[in-house]
C-alpha positions in Angstrom: -136.2 58.5 209.4 -132.9 60.0 209.8 -131.9 61.0 213.3 -132.6 58.5 216.0 -132.2 59.0 219.8 -131.4 55.5 221.8 -131.7 55.9 225.5 -129.6 53.5 227.5 -127.3 53.3 224.4 -124.4 52.0 226.4 -126.1 48.8 227.3 -126.0 45.5 225.6 -129.0 46.1 223.2 -128.1 49.7 222.8 -124.6 48.8 221.7 -126.0 46.0 219.4 -128.1 48.6 217.8 -125.5 51.3 217.5 -123.3 48.8 215.7 -126.2 47.7 213.4 -127.7 50.9 212.6 -124.6 53.3 212.3 -124.4 53.1 208.6 -127.9 54.2 208.0 -128.8 56.5 210.6 -127.4 59.4 212.4 -127.5 58.1 215.9 -127.5 59.9 219.3 -127.4 58.1 222.5 -128.6 59.3 226.0 -126.9 57.4 228.9 -125.5 58.2 232.3 -122.1 56.7 231.3 -120.0 56.4 228.1 -120.3 53.3 225.9 -117.4 50.6 225.8 -118.9 48.7 222.8 -119.4 51.3 220.4 -118.1 54.7 219.5 -121.5 56.6 218.5 -122.2 59.9 219.9 -123.4 59.9 223.4 -124.9 62.5 225.5 -124.2 62.1 229.3 -127.5 62.6 231.0 -130.3 61.2 233.0 -133.7 59.8 231.5 -135.3 60.6 234.8 -134.9 64.3 234.1 -137.3 65.4 231.5 -134.9 68.4 230.7 -132.3 65.9 229.6 -134.5 63.8 227.4 -135.9 67.0 225.7 -132.2 68.2 224.9 -131.2 64.8 223.5 -134.3 64.2 221.4 -134.4 67.7 219.8 -134.7 67.3 216.0 -135.0 63.5 216.3 -137.3 61.5 214.0 -137.6 58.6 216.3 -136.6 57.4 219.9 -135.6 53.9 220.7 -136.3 53.7 224.4 -134.2 51.1 226.1 -133.0 52.7 229.3 -134.4 51.1 232.3 -133.4 48.9 235.3 -133.4 45.5 233.8 -133.2 43.2 237.0 -136.7 41.5 237.2 -136.3 41.5 241.0 -135.8 45.3 241.2 -137.6 47.0 244.0 -140.5 49.4 243.6 -138.5 52.7 244.1 -136.0 51.8 241.5 -138.7 50.7 238.8 -140.8 53.9 239.8 -137.7 56.3 239.1 -135.8 54.5 236.2 -138.7 52.7 234.4 -142.0 54.5 235.0 -141.1 58.2 235.2 -138.3 57.9 232.7 -140.6 56.3 230.1 -143.2 59.0 230.7 -140.3 61.6 230.2 -139.6 59.9 226.7 -143.0 60.2 225.6 -143.3 63.8 226.8 -140.2 64.9 225.2 -141.3 63.2 222.0 -144.5 65.4 222.2 -142.7 68.6 222.8 -140.1 68.1 220.1 -142.5 66.6 217.5 -140.8 63.2 217.5 -142.8 60.9 215.0 -142.4 57.6 216.5 -141.2 55.8 219.8 -140.0 52.2 219.8 -140.3 51.1 223.4 -138.3 48.1 224.8 -141.2 46.4 226.7 -140.8 42.8 227.9 -142.0 39.3 228.0 -142.3 39.9 231.7 -145.6 42.0 231.0 -147.2 38.7 230.6 -144.7 36.7 232.7 -147.3 34.9 234.8 -148.6 32.8 231.9 -145.5 30.8 232.5 -147.3 29.6 235.7 -149.8 27.8 233.4 -149.5 24.6 231.2 -147.9 24.0 228.8 -145.7 26.8 229.3 -144.6 26.1 232.6 -143.5 22.6 231.4 -141.6 24.2 228.5 -139.6 26.6 230.4 -138.7 23.8 232.7 -137.8 21.6 229.7 -140.3 18.9 230.2 -141.3 18.3 226.7 -142.8 14.8 227.0 -146.3 14.6 225.3 -146.0 18.1 223.9 -146.0 19.1 220.3 -144.3 22.4 219.6 -146.4 22.9 216.3 -149.6 22.6 218.4 -148.6 24.9 221.4 -151.1 27.7 221.6 -148.9 31.0 221.1 -149.3 33.7 223.5 -150.2 36.9 221.4 -150.8 40.5 221.9 -154.4 40.0 222.8 -154.0 38.2 225.9 -154.5 40.0 229.3 -151.4 41.7 230.9 -150.1 39.3 233.6 -146.9 41.0 234.7 -144.7 38.8 237.1 -142.9 41.6 238.9 -142.6 45.2 239.6 -140.4 45.2 236.6 -143.2 43.6 234.4 -145.8 46.2 235.8 -143.5 49.0 234.6 -143.2 47.6 231.0 -147.0 47.1 231.0 -147.1 50.8 232.0 -145.1 51.7 229.1 -147.2 50.1 226.6 -150.3 51.9 228.2 -148.5 55.3 228.2 -147.5 54.7 224.6 -151.2 54.2 223.7 -152.3 57.3 225.4 -149.6 59.3 223.6 -150.6 57.7 220.2 -154.3 58.4 220.4 -154.0 61.8 222.0 -150.8 63.3 220.4 -150.5 61.1 217.3 -147.1 59.7 218.3 -146.5 56.3 216.7 -145.6 53.5 219.1 -144.1 50.1 218.5 -143.7 48.2 221.8 -141.5 45.1 221.7 -141.9 42.5 224.3 -138.3 41.4 224.1 -137.4 38.0 225.1 -133.8 36.8 226.5 -131.1 38.7 225.1 -127.9 37.5 226.3 -124.2 38.8 226.4 -122.8 35.5 225.3 -125.6 35.1 222.6 -125.7 31.4 223.6 -129.1 30.2 225.0 -127.7 26.9 226.4 -127.1 28.5 229.7 -130.8 27.8 230.7 -133.4 25.6 229.7 -135.9 28.5 229.6 -133.8 30.2 227.1 -134.3 27.5 224.4 -137.9 29.0 224.4 -137.3 32.7 225.0 -134.0 33.4 223.4 -133.7 36.5 221.1 -130.5 36.5 219.3 -128.3 39.5 218.7 -129.1 39.4 214.9 -132.8 39.0 215.5 -133.0 41.9 217.9 -131.3 44.1 215.6 -133.5 43.1 212.7 -136.7 43.4 214.7 -135.9 47.1 215.8 -134.6 48.0 212.3 -137.8 46.8 210.7 -139.7 48.5 213.4 -138.1 51.7 212.2 -138.5 51.4 208.5 -142.2 50.2 208.4 -145.1 52.6 208.7 -146.9 51.2 211.7 -149.1 53.3 214.1 -149.5 51.4 217.4 -148.4 47.8 217.7 -147.3 45.3 220.2 -144.8 42.6 218.9 -143.0 39.8 220.6 -139.3 39.8 220.4 -138.0 36.1 220.1 -135.9 34.1 217.7 -137.4 31.2 215.7 -137.1 28.8 218.4 -138.7 25.3 218.3 -140.1 25.8 221.6 -141.1 29.4 221.5 -144.6 30.1 222.8 -144.9 33.8 221.9 -146.7 34.5 218.5 -144.7 36.5 216.0 -147.2 36.2 213.2 -148.2 39.8 213.5 -144.8 40.9 213.2 -144.0 38.9 210.4 -147.0 40.2 208.5 -146.8 43.8 209.5 -143.2 44.7 209.5 -141.6 41.5 207.6 -139.9 40.2 210.8 -138.2 37.0 209.9 -136.0 35.7 212.8 -132.9 33.8 211.4 -131.7 32.0 214.6 -133.2 28.9 216.4 -132.0 27.9 220.0 -132.1 24.3 219.2 -128.8 24.8 217.1 -127.1 25.4 220.6 -128.7 22.2 222.2 -125.9 20.0 223.6 
C-alpha cells in the first residue's frame, strides 16, 4: 500500500490518522472542508457524489472510509444521504478504480442494543458489584446485528455492502466497530467510557495494522485494553496483531 484516500479526513479520527500515517504513506483526503489539525492534501468534495469519490480515489491502493454523520441520534434523511449512499459510493468507486482494500469505520452501535442486557447494562452504568471483568462474556463478531439507532443501522449496512463487494468484486474489506474516541482522549467524562474508550494511540494502531496485514473480509472491534471492556479483541490480536496499549482505568479518579 502506498497511496491511501481518507474520506472525512478533516474530522477527529481523520486528523489522528493523517498525523500518524503521513510519514509512511501518500495520503489524500476527501472532505467538504479544509482540515485544521493536519496539513495533508485535501480534495474539497462530497462523498454523496459518486464522481467526487471516483476522482479522489483514482490510483489509490486503499480507502479509509470515515466520512459520515456521527451523531447517534441523527434522523433518517441525514443517515441515508451521508452514511448509506456515501458508503455505496466508496465501494463503487473502489470497484471502478481498482482499489484493493476498503477500511470502513463501522461502529459499536451496530450491536448497541446488547447494552440493554446484563451484564453490559450494569457495566455501562458503572454498577460493577458482583461482576468479575475476567469472566464477562465478550461480544464478538458472530453475534447478531442489534443496531440501536438509524446511525447503527447505517453501520450495519456498511458491513453488509462491504461483504457484497468483497465476494462479488474481490475488494478486501476491514470493518472496524469503533468504540468511543474522544477529542480530549480522557474517558473519565462518562462511566460508560471506562468500558468503551478507544484511545488516540490505539485507533491509530488499529487502522495501521488493518492496512499492512493481508486480510480479506473481517470485522474487528475498536476498543482499548480497558478493564471493563465487553467487546472481543481476540480476533484482531490474532489476525492483525492489534495490541492496545491504553486502559481507561488509568483515568479513574
